[in-house]
C-alpha positions as CSV (number, residue, x, y, z in Angstrom):
1,M,91.3,-56.8,43.1
2,R,88.5,-55.7,45.2
3,I,88.2,-51.9,45.3
4,A,85.9,-49.7,47.4
5,F,84.9,-46.4,45.7
6,Y,83.7,-43.6,47.9
7,S,82.1,-40.5,46.5
8,D,79.8,-37.7,47.7
9,N,78.4,-37.4,44.1
10,F,76.7,-40.4,42.4
11,Y,73.7,-41.4,40.3
12,P,71.2,-39.8,39.9
13,E,73.0,-36.5,40.7
14,L,74.0,-34.5,37.6
15,S,77.7,-34.7,37.9
16,G,80.8,-35.3,35.7
17,I,82.4,-37.0,38.7
18,S,79.6,-39.5,38.9
19,D,79.7,-40.2,35.1
20,S,83.5,-40.6,35.2
21,I,83.7,-43.1,38.1
22,I,80.8,-45.1,36.8
23,T,82.5,-45.4,33.4
24,T,85.8,-46.4,35.0
25,S,84.3,-48.9,37.3
26,K,82.4,-50.7,34.5
27,K,85.7,-51.1,32.6
28,L,87.5,-52.3,35.7
29,A,84.8,-54.8,36.2
30,E,85.2,-56.0,32.6
31,M,88.9,-56.5,33.4
32,G,87.9,-58.9,36.3
33,H,87.9,-56.6,39.3
34,F,85.2,-56.2,41.9
35,I,83.9,-52.7,42.8
36,N,81.7,-51.6,45.8
37,F,80.4,-48.0,45.7
38,F,79.8,-46.3,49.0
39,V,77.6,-43.3,48.1
40,P,74.8,-41.1,49.4
41,S,71.2,-42.1,49.2
42,Y,69.0,-39.8,47.1
43,S,65.3,-39.0,47.7
44,R,62.6,-39.6,45.1
45,K,62.6,-35.8,44.5
46,N,66.2,-36.1,43.3
47,Y,65.2,-38.6,40.7
48,N,62.1,-36.7,39.7
49,L,64.2,-33.6,39.0
50,L,65.8,-35.4,36.1
51,K,62.7,-37.5,35.2
52,L,64.4,-40.7,36.2
53,P,62.7,-43.8,37.6
54,Y,63.1,-44.1,41.4
55,E,65.2,-47.3,41.3
56,E,68.8,-48.3,41.7
57,I,71.1,-48.2,38.7
58,N,72.3,-51.6,37.5
59,L,76.0,-51.6,36.7
60,G,76.6,-55.4,36.4
61,E,77.3,-58.4,38.6
62,R,80.8,-57.3,39.7
63,I,79.7,-53.8,40.9
64,K,77.8,-53.3,44.1
65,I,76.3,-50.1,45.4
66,T,76.0,-49.4,49.1
67,R,73.8,-46.3,49.8
68,L,74.6,-44.3,53.0
69,A,71.9,-42.3,54.8
70,S,72.1,-38.7,53.9
71,I,70.4,-35.3,54.2
72,S,69.8,-32.6,51.6
73,Y,72.0,-29.5,51.2
74,P,71.9,-26.7,48.6
75,T,74.0,-27.1,45.5
76,G,73.8,-25.9,41.9
77,T,72.2,-29.2,40.8
78,K,69.5,-28.9,43.5
79,Q,70.4,-32.6,44.3
80,G,73.2,-32.2,46.8
81,R,73.3,-34.9,49.6
82,L,75.4,-34.9,52.8
83,V,76.4,-38.0,54.6
84,I,77.2,-37.7,58.3
85,P,80.4,-39.8,58.8
86,T,80.4,-42.2,61.7
87,G,82.9,-45.0,61.0
88,L,80.1,-47.5,61.5
89,R,80.0,-48.2,57.7
90,S,83.3,-50.1,58.2
91,I,81.2,-53.1,59.1
92,A,79.7,-53.2,55.5
93,L,83.2,-52.5,54.1
94,K,84.7,-55.4,56.1
95,K,82.2,-57.8,54.5
96,F,83.3,-56.7,51.1
97,K,87.0,-57.4,52.0
98,P,88.5,-54.7,49.8
99,D,92.2,-54.5,48.9
100,L,92.0,-50.7,48.8
101,I,89.8,-47.7,49.1
102,H,89.5,-45.0,46.4
103,S,88.0,-41.8,47.7
104,H,86.7,-39.3,45.1
105,L,85.6,-36.4,47.3
106,I,86.4,-35.0,50.8
107,A,83.0,-34.2,52.4
108,G,80.9,-36.6,54.4
109,V,81.5,-39.8,52.3
110,G,85.1,-38.8,51.9
111,L,85.5,-38.6,55.7
112,E,83.8,-42.0,56.0
113,A,86.4,-43.4,53.6
114,L,89.2,-42.0,55.8
115,F,87.6,-43.4,59.0
116,D,87.1,-46.8,57.4
117,S,90.6,-46.8,56.0
118,K,92.0,-46.2,59.5
119,I,89.7,-48.6,61.3
120,L,90.3,-51.5,59.0
121,K,93.9,-50.5,58.0
122,I,93.1,-50.5,54.3
123,P,95.3,-48.3,52.0
124,M,93.4,-45.3,50.6
125,I,93.9,-43.5,47.3
126,G,92.4,-40.1,46.6
127,T,91.3,-38.2,43.5
128,N,90.8,-34.4,43.8
129,H,88.2,-33.4,41.2
130,T,87.9,-29.8,42.4
131,P,90.2,-26.7,42.5
132,I,89.8,-26.0,46.1
133,S,90.3,-22.2,45.8
134,E,87.5,-22.1,43.2
135,F,85.3,-24.2,45.4
136,V,85.6,-21.8,48.3
137,R,85.1,-18.8,46.0
138,Y,81.7,-20.1,44.9
139,A,80.7,-21.5,48.3
140,P,77.7,-19.9,50.1
141,I,79.8,-18.9,53.1
142,K,82.2,-16.1,52.3
143,W,84.0,-15.8,55.7
144,K,87.8,-15.7,55.1
145,W,88.6,-18.0,58.0
146,I,86.2,-20.6,56.7
147,Q,87.8,-20.5,53.3
148,N,91.3,-20.9,54.8
149,L,90.1,-23.7,57.0
150,T,88.6,-25.5,53.9
151,Q,92.0,-25.2,52.1
152,R,93.9,-26.6,55.1
153,Y,91.4,-29.4,55.5
154,D,91.7,-30.3,51.8
155,V,95.5,-30.8,52.2
156,W,95.2,-32.5,55.5
157,Y,92.8,-35.0,54.0
158,Y,94.8,-35.9,50.9
159,N,98.0,-36.3,53.0
160,H,96.3,-39.4,54.5
161,C,96.3,-41.1,51.1
162,K,99.0,-43.4,49.7
163,F,98.6,-41.7,46.3
164,V,96.6,-38.8,44.9
165,S,95.5,-37.9,41.4
166,S,93.6,-35.1,39.7
167,P,92.4,-34.9,36.1
168,S,94.8,-32.0,35.6
169,S,98.2,-30.8,37.0
170,P,97.2,-27.3,38.3
171,V,95.1,-28.8,41.0
172,L,98.0,-30.8,42.3
173,E,100.3,-27.8,42.1
174,E,97.9,-25.8,44.2
175,M,97.8,-28.6,46.8
176,K,101.6,-28.8,46.9
177,S,101.8,-25.0,47.5
178,L,99.6,-25.5,50.5
179,G,101.6,-28.4,52.1
180,F,100.5,-31.5,50.2
181,N,103.4,-34.0,50.1
182,K,102.2,-37.4,48.9
183,P,103.0,-39.2,45.6
184,S,100.8,-37.8,42.9
185,H,100.2,-37.3,39.2
186,S,97.3,-36.4,36.9
187,V,95.0,-39.1,35.5
188,S,92.4,-38.1,32.9
189,N,88.8,-39.0,33.2
190,P,87.7,-41.5,30.6
191,V,85.9,-40.5,27.4
192,D,83.3,-42.8,25.8
193,I,84.8,-42.6,22.3
194,E,82.4,-45.2,20.8
195,L,79.3,-43.2,21.7
196,F,80.6,-39.8,20.5
197,H,82.4,-41.0,17.4
198,K,79.2,-42.2,15.7
199,K,78.5,-40.4,12.5
200,H,75.2,-38.5,12.1
201,D,73.7,-36.4,9.4
202,K,74.3,-32.9,10.6
203,K,71.8,-31.2,8.3
204,M,69.1,-33.6,9.3
205,L,69.8,-33.1,13.0
206,K,69.7,-29.3,12.6
207,E,66.3,-29.6,11.0
208,K,65.2,-32.0,13.8
209,Y,66.2,-29.6,16.6
210,G,65.3,-26.4,14.8
211,L,68.8,-25.1,14.5
212,S,70.4,-22.7,12.1
213,D,73.5,-23.2,9.9
214,F,76.0,-22.1,12.6
215,T,75.4,-23.6,16.1
216,L,77.2,-23.1,19.3
217,I,76.9,-25.7,22.1
218,Y,77.4,-25.8,25.8
219,C,76.7,-29.0,27.9
220,G,76.8,-29.4,31.6
221,R,75.6,-27.9,34.9
222,L,74.1,-24.4,34.7
223,A,76.0,-22.7,37.6
224,P,77.6,-19.3,38.0
225,E,81.2,-20.6,37.7
226,K,80.3,-22.0,34.3
227,H,79.8,-18.5,32.8
228,V,77.2,-19.7,30.3
229,D,75.9,-16.1,30.3
230,L,79.0,-15.1,28.2
231,I,77.9,-17.4,25.4
232,I,74.5,-15.7,25.3
233,K,76.1,-12.3,25.4
234,A,78.5,-13.2,22.6
235,A,75.8,-14.6,20.4
236,A,73.7,-11.5,20.9
237,G,76.6,-9.3,20.1
238,L,77.3,-11.2,16.8
239,K,73.7,-11.2,15.5
240,D,74.6,-8.8,12.7
241,E,77.8,-10.6,11.6
242,I,76.3,-14.1,12.1
243,P,72.6,-13.8,11.4
244,D,72.2,-17.6,11.2
245,I,73.7,-18.2,14.7
246,S,71.9,-20.5,17.2
247,I,72.8,-22.1,20.5
248,I,72.3,-25.4,22.2
249,I,72.3,-25.4,26.0
250,S,72.1,-28.9,27.3
251,G,72.1,-29.2,31.1
252,A,70.3,-28.2,34.3
253,G,71.0,-26.1,37.3
254,N,70.0,-23.1,39.4
255,E,71.2,-20.6,36.7
256,E,68.7,-21.7,34.1
257,K,66.1,-19.1,35.0
258,N,68.6,-16.3,35.0
259,L,70.0,-17.5,31.6
260,K,66.5,-17.5,30.0
261,E,65.8,-14.0,31.4
262,L,69.1,-12.8,30.0
263,A,68.4,-14.3,26.6
264,T,65.0,-12.6,26.5
265,K,66.5,-9.3,27.6
266,L,69.1,-9.4,24.8
267,G,66.5,-10.5,22.2
268,I,68.1,-13.8,21.4
269,F,65.8,-16.3,23.3
270,E,64.3,-17.7,20.1
271,K,67.8,-18.7,18.9
272,I,68.5,-20.8,21.9
273,K,67.4,-24.4,22.6
274,F,67.4,-25.2,26.3
275,F,67.3,-29.0,26.3
276,G,67.7,-29.6,30.1
277,Y,69.3,-32.8,31.3
278,M,69.4,-35.5,28.7
279,K,69.1,-39.0,30.2
280,D,69.2,-40.6,26.8
281,K,72.9,-40.7,26.0
282,E,72.4,-41.5,22.3
283,E,70.2,-38.4,22.0
284,F,72.8,-36.4,24.0
285,A,75.5,-37.4,21.6
286,K,73.4,-36.3,18.6
287,Q,73.2,-32.8,20.1
288,Y,77.0,-32.5,19.7
289,S,76.7,-33.7,16.1
290,A,74.2,-31.1,15.4
291,A,76.5,-28.3,16.5
292,D,79.5,-26.6,14.9
293,L,81.5,-25.2,17.9
294,F,81.8,-26.2,21.5
295,L,82.3,-23.6,24.3
296,M,83.7,-24.1,27.8
297,L,84.1,-20.9,29.7
298,S,84.1,-22.3,33.2
299,T,86.8,-21.0,35.6
300,A,86.6,-24.0,37.8
301,E,87.3,-27.1,35.6
302,T,89.8,-29.8,36.5
303,Q,89.2,-31.1,33.0
304,S,85.7,-30.9,31.6
305,I,84.4,-34.3,30.5
306,V,81.8,-32.7,28.2
307,M,84.6,-30.8,26.4
308,M,86.4,-34.1,25.8
309,Q,83.1,-35.5,24.5
310,A,82.8,-32.6,22.1
311,M,86.4,-33.3,20.8
312,A,85.4,-37.0,20.4
313,T,82.5,-35.8,18.2
314,G,84.9,-33.8,16.0
315,L,84.0,-30.3,17.2
316,P,86.5,-27.5,17.6
317,V,86.5,-26.0,21.1
318,I,87.0,-22.6,22.6
319,G,88.0,-22.7,26.3
320,V,89.4,-20.4,28.9
321,N,92.9,-20.3,30.2
322,A,92.0,-21.4,33.7
323,W,92.8,-24.5,35.8
324,G,92.7,-27.8,34.0
325,L,91.5,-26.6,30.5
326,P,95.0,-25.7,29.2
327,D,96.1,-29.3,29.9
328,Y,93.7,-30.4,27.3
329,I,93.3,-27.6,24.8
330,Y,96.2,-27.2,22.3
331,K,96.5,-25.3,19.0
332,E,95.7,-28.6,17.2
333,N,92.3,-29.0,18.8
334,G,91.0,-25.7,20.0
335,I,91.5,-22.1,21.0
336,L,92.2,-20.7,24.5
337,I,91.1,-17.2,25.6
338,E,91.4,-15.4,28.9
339,P,88.6,-15.9,31.5
340,N,85.6,-13.5,31.2
341,D,87.0,-11.8,28.0
342,L,83.8,-11.2,26.1
343,N,85.5,-9.4,23.2
344,A,88.0,-12.2,22.7
345,L,85.2,-14.7,22.8
346,K,83.2,-12.9,20.1
347,E,86.4,-12.5,18.0
348,K,87.2,-16.2,18.1
349,I,83.7,-17.3,17.4
350,L,83.6,-14.9,14.4
351,F,86.9,-16.2,13.2
352,L,85.8,-19.8,13.3
353,Y,82.5,-19.0,11.7
354,K,84.4,-17.5,8.7
355,N,86.9,-20.3,8.5
356,K,85.2,-23.6,8.1
357,K,88.5,-25.3,7.1
358,V,90.1,-24.3,10.4
359,R,87.0,-25.7,12.3
360,E,87.4,-29.0,10.5
361,Q,91.2,-29.1,11.2
362,L,90.6,-28.4,14.9
363,G,87.8,-31.0,15.0
364,E,90.1,-33.7,13.5
365,G,92.8,-32.7,16.0
366,G,90.4,-33.2,18.8
367,K,89.3,-36.6,17.6
368,K,92.9,-37.8,17.5
369,F,93.7,-36.3,20.9
370,V,91.0,-38.0,22.8
371,Q,92.1,-41.5,21.6
372,G,94.5,-41.5,24.5
373,F,91.6,-41.3,27.0
374,T,89.4,-44.3,26.2
375,P,87.8,-46.0,29.2
376,L,90.1,-49.0,28.7
377,K,93.2,-47.0,28.7
378,I,92.2,-45.0,31.8
379,A,91.1,-48.2,33.6
380,K,94.4,-49.8,32.8
381,A,96.2,-46.8,34.2
382,W,94.3,-47.1,37.5
383,E,94.9,-50.8,37.6
384,D,98.7,-50.1,37.4
385,I,98.4,-47.5,40.2
386,Y,96.4,-49.8,42.5
387,L,98.9,-52.6,42.1
388,A,101.8,-50.2,42.7
389,V,100.1,-49.0,45.9
390,L,99.5,-52.5,47.1
391,K,103.2,-53.4,46.4
392,N,104.4,-50.1,48.0
393,T,106.3,-49.3,44.8
394,I,104.7,-45.9,44.1
């Protein structure tokens, strides 16, 4: 098959969506399919933010990347790009001769996908990576009518698709409550099991990074909805009970300055390692191996790829009972707490600190759980969906 992927987020932007669709596309290409990405262009500044060379990423012979002219707009990554949809890109799409279009977001590039689908009469599939109510909550414009319009637009857009997925069921349920009525079910993002299953010497890595015996880790964007501040507050509140506590914060975003100021104010800055964005994936995987407990306190996750990577490493996880996280955290692999509950967070961290055997059991449970989400299994799931759409059997 020939599949056109459309996304408003792509390399080099710091984005789980970008990582997911690149991983899936590479596996689909290995299976014999052809992929063409239609994605925003990024300025040299966007590459420099992550210390990346200003050049196109090479994904192999079967994967083409078509960059669309874009303008900058403010996001938590400081890399946001907006494409003005025109329908004129259908010319480039027509040359590719796709069997179908897979749209991954609904902004400028997403609208371009819809225009191109209508102009060339190519079936379109959609994946909703974002809980729309959380998106509008953290959007810079707080006007109620704008928020309502955004929710209606979200449903209107996906009702033009032949099939719609999301990494977790709550997002689809929210859409249905707002009028969404197309075939749908959840499809997980892929997890690079091989990279994160590698065994490393934990003690040696702790020495390398300057970490103590009990290390918490968070990976991902540093944005308000991620609530990384709660991790710092919890660690500060547990200094007496866990004197050897330390934290890895691996990621970048506009909250970094605030988090460093908070850590300094609470007298815990020296116990935190801010690693920024890690472009070296092998080194990134080692950071997980150096830690003892992964924390995901975000209230706007459809799944959390970094949490799944932590499970693949064998780490127990603490997550919040919000959106997609309960779809992936069970008593066998982690602990759920209510959002923004600092006391519960401290209680569970202390419990796992005192119970190494429980940590190990949860870690083993996580490693088994993520075996169902390898890139090959997810790519095969998409292959089945694409074929069903083309045969009108979905």
